[in-house]
N, C-alpha and C positions, 0 to 999 in steps of 0.2 A: 813396963813402958814404965817412960819417963812422963813426969807429970804434964812440961807442955805440949807430951803427945797428944796426951787424953783434951788439951784443952784446946790442941790444933781439929780434933776431930769434933767436938761439941760446937765448935763455933761452924762447922762445912755442910751446907744445907744445897737445894736443889733449887734453879730459877725454870719456870717456864716459860719462856721469852718466844718473841713473834717477830720478823722482819718488821722492816718500816714500810710504807706504801707513798707509790708516784703515783705520777698522771703521765700522759706522755702531750707535751703543749697542750697544757692542764685543761685538757679536755677529754672525756673518754671516761672509762673507768677505771679506779683504783686498781692497781698492782702491786704484786709483791715485790720489794727486791731483795729477792733471796741471797743474793752477791753482796749485800753490804757488811761490812762487819761487825763482829758479835757485840762491839760498843756501843754500837749503833741500836740495836736492838731491845724495846721494851720491854721489860721487864712484868709481864703476867700475875705470876703468881709465884709464891715461894712455897718449899716445900720441906720438910725434915727427913725424906727417904727418895730413893729415885723412883723406887715404885708408886709410890703416891703421886709424884710428877705423871707418870707415865699416865697412869689412869686419868689424870686432869686432860689429859693431851688429847686421850684417847676419845672422853666423854664430848670436850667440846669441838672434836669434828664432828660431829651428827647434832651439830646447832643451825640455826637461820644460813641463809644460804651465805650473804654477805660476811658474816665473823668467821665462816667455815671456810670460806677461800683464803683467808687471813691465815687463820688457824690448820688449816692441812701444812701449812710451811713449820708448825710450833716446832720446837726441839726442846730438849731438858738437857741442862746443862749444870754444872758444880757450879758454887757459888764462889769457887777458888781459882776456877778456870782464867788462865794471863791473859784469852781473845778477850774478854770483858772488857778489861783495861788496855787492851792495843789501841794507842792514839792514829794508826795507820793503818 
């Protein structure tokens, strides 16, 4: 492998991201917007390996009710995924 390939692999990581929350008509419980663009999602944590990200995602699903609802939609995504920079 060439040196630039090693550098690219060293920079790659994983993000645990969650969708944005929204309310309908400013009342009622918050809801997650799973259809929002990935660039609008919030990065909760970053990891060096996909397995660590998945472990954290599964662990956070077992927490309190409000957070569990939001975290149930969380996904692990590569830090170089083009959807993170998508303007549309």
